[in-house]
N, C-alpha and C positions, 0 to 999 in steps of 0.2 A: 660585139663583146667577144673577147676571148674566152675559149672554152676553159673552164677550170678543171685540172686533172692531177691526181696526185702524182702520176708518173710523167707529168710533162716537163720535158728538159727546157730550161731557162736560157735562151741564146742572148748573150750580151755582145752588143756591136762595138767595135773600137776602131780609130785609127791606127795604121801600122807604124807610127813613129816610136822610137824608144821610150820616150817619156809617156805616150798614150797608153802604150802596153804595160807599163810598170803600174801605171794608175789603174787600168783595167784589171790586171791579175790581181791587184790588192783588192779591189771589189769583189771580185770572184772568189777569193779565200775568204773574205769577210762573210758573204752570204753563205758560202759552203760550211763554214764554222757554225755559224747560227741556224741553218736549216739542212742538217746532215742527212736528211733523208730525200733531198732534192738533187738533180744533176744542173750544173750550170757550165754552160760552154762558152767560149769566146770566138766570135767570127770578126775577121779584119777585113778592111777596106780602106782604100785610098781617097781622100777628098780633094776638091779643087785646089785647097791651099797647099796641099801636100805636093801637088804634081806641077803647080806654077812657082818656081823658085828663082827666077831671074827678072821678076817685076816687083817693084814695092807694093806691099800690101794695099796701101791707101789708092793705087792707082787701078786696082781690079775690083774694088769693092769689097763689102765684108759680110753681107747679108748671108750668112750661113756658109761662109767660106770653108770653115772646118767642120761642118756639122751635116750639111745638106744630104750628102750620099747616106749618112748614118739614119737620117730622119726618113728617107724613102724607104729604107729598109725596114724601118719599124711599122710604117704605114701599109707597106705590102704584107706585113706578116712573117718576113723571113728572120727577124730577130725581135726581141722582146723589150729591150732597153738599151740604151747607149750611154757610155761614160764619156764626159767631157771635163776639160778644164773649163770651169764655170766662166771664165773671162771670155772664152770662145763662144759661148752660147747666147745667140741674140736675145733681146729682152722680148721680142715677140715671137711666139712659137708658132708653126703650122697648126691648123684646125685637126683636132683628133690626137695632139700631143700635148703633154705637159711636163713640168719639172716636179719629177716624183719625190726627190730627195737631195739634199745638200749635206755632205759629209763635214766633219770638223776640219777648220782650216787649218793648213800650215801658214807659218810666217808669210803675209802677204806682199811684204816689203820688196822693193828692188834692190839688187845687188850689183855692186863695181866689181869686175874681173879685170885685172890688168896683165899687160905684158911684163915679162920679168923685169925689164929695165925700169920699170915704175913701181916696184914692189915697196918703196920707201914712201910712195905718194898716197894721198887720199883724193876723193874727187875735187876737194877745195884747194888742193895744191898741185893738181897737174899743171903742166908749164902751158903757156899761151900756144895755142895752134895744135895741142894735141888731138889727135883723131880719135873720136868716140864711135864705136858702132852700135847702132840700135835700130830696128826696124819699126818702133812704136813712136807715132806721133806725139802721144802723151808724155812720153819721156823725153823726146826731142824738145818739145815745147817749153816743159818746165826747166830743163837742163840749160836750154838757151837763154831763159828768162835769169837764171841765177849766175850761169857761166858763159857770158857772150863771148868771151876770148877763146873758148874752146871750138874745134871743129868737128862736124857730126856727119857720119856716112852711114847709108843704110847696109845692113848685114841680114842675109836669109840664110836659110838652111836649118838643120837640126841642131841641136846644142853641141855636139861633137865636132860637126862642121864649123860653126862659129868660132868654138875655142881654138881649132887648128889655124883657122885665120887669124886669129888675135896672136896665137904663139908664134907664127910665121912672120908677124910684123906688119901685117896689113893694117892693124889698128893699134893704139897705144891702150885702149881699154874697150871693153863692151859692157853693156848692161842687160843681166838677165834676172829672170824671176828667182828670188831666193827660194821658194817653194820648189819650182822645178829642178834647181841644182840639189836640193836637198833630197827629194825623191828618187833622183839619180845615183844618189851616194857620192856627189861630187861637193859637197859643202865645204870641202878644203880650199876650192877654188874662189869661194866667195872672199874677196879681199876687204870690202866694207859694205855693211848693210846701210844703204843710204837713207838718211833721216826722212820722216814724212813732211817735215818743214822744207825739205828741198824737192821730193818727189812723192806725191800722193800716189798711191797704186791704183791699178786697174779695178774696174768693179768687178767683183768675184774672184780676184786674184787670190791663188792659194787654197780654194776650195774646189771640191769636184762636185759637179752637177750630175744627176743621173736622171735621163729623160726618158719616158715611158709614153704608152698609148693611155688617153684619159679613160677610156672605157676597158679598163683592165685591172678591176679591183685586187685580183690575185697578185699581181706583181707589185702594185702598190702596198699592199700587206707585207710582202716580202722584204721590201725596201725600208720599212720603219725602223729596223734595227740599226740602220746606218746613219739615221738623220741625228744632226747635232743642233739642237734648237738654238743656242745663241749664234751660231755661224748662220743659220737659216734667217734669223731675223736681221742680221747686219747685212746679209747678202740681198734680201727682199728690199731693204731701204736703198741700197747702191743701186740696184737693178731698176727701182722705180725712178730714182734721180736720173738715170741715163735714159730710161724711156721717155720720160717727161719732156727731156732735152732732144729727143729724136736723135741721139747720137749712136754711133755704131762703136765696135771696139778698136776702129781706126781713126777716131776723132779724139783730140787732146783733151779727154775728160779724166779727172782722177779724183778719187775719193779715199776717205780713211774713216773706219767706224770702230766704235767700242760699246760694250754693253757691260752696265754695272747693276747686278739684280735686274729690276725690271726698267732700267732707264737705258735708252740707246742714245749715243752721240754720233752724228754723221757730220762730216767735213766733205764738202764738195767743191771742185774747181775746174774751171774753163780756162784754157790759154789759147793765145793766137800762135799760129805756126812759127812766126819768127821771134816768139818768145818776148815780144815787147809789151803785151797786155796779158794779164792774168787776174781773173776774178775768183775769189775764193769766200766761202761763208761756212758756218757751222750751225746746227740745229740740234736741239736735244729734246726728246719726249719719251714716250712710254713704248716699250718693245712691241706691245700689241698694236701700236700705230706705226708699224715700221715703213710700210709702202707710203701711207700719207705724209711721212716726214720726209721721204725721198722726193715725193712729188712738190711738197712745200718748199723744200730748200732748192729744188730746180726753178721753181716759179721766181724765188729771190733772185738767184744768180742771173737768171735770164734778165729780169727786170734792171739788174745792176750792170748790164753791158755785155753779158755772155750772148745774149740772143743775136748781136750783131757780129761777134767774133764768129760764130757758129756759121751764120749766113755767108760770111766771107769764106770761111773754110770750104763748105760746100760748093760753093762757086769755084774755088780754085781746084778742088778735086775733080769737078766736071770738066774744067778747062783742061785738066791733064797736067 
């Protein structure tokens, strides 16, 4: 257990990417505002996902791809907490670590960003053969299902790199998270917020997850000021759905959630990589049963055919 001390400086771990730093500095600022008597320092590091930029994410696996180095740092006592885009955080955490806090969600939808020549188009009206850049199998599978006439090409790199490739004409359009562009002050690049009936978002998309040591009550207490209960309920249901299906962030599993009072509604989807099969269902229940709702919905979609789809996807990924 960490030693409690009023003079203890709290060290926040972060990836070095521009978006990660914007998110981490926001968390630092909020913690500093609510705990003016404490010191909060940011320590940056590169993760495996930041270093491997020339291989599709699905081919290098995703177990802690953007989180492992940050987690080791906490377990070794070099940092006290880590700020993640919650969609990057695996649903099963290492022993000794926990999800200490989930912040209020920014719009979790996917956004269409277009090359200038298509500024009069929407995702539904892009011409046949238009090249769409995305590194997400979830987006790829759903968009192939709805728009089989479009061409899809992998795109890696940070947001600025992807936008530069788009503007240079390598792609006719790319798909990025609305939340990421908003946090980077680039919401003007969002040409279209893609409706959820076309693309269900990633588990946890739009929310920040703050990970910390399980046996560190001092840090857990400090984080309480950032907790947003409706977002937490929604994300717990989503993460439970994903965990039950044993899917990582690089498997075509999408979700959508809403909270109305003490009622939570969760929609979940599993699609085949070629976009020819898509299983979707919805469940509603009490927010206090968020994790059970996620588990129950996962069992329903698995029994409706999602199990076979996922088995084939895992086999394809293993074959490379």
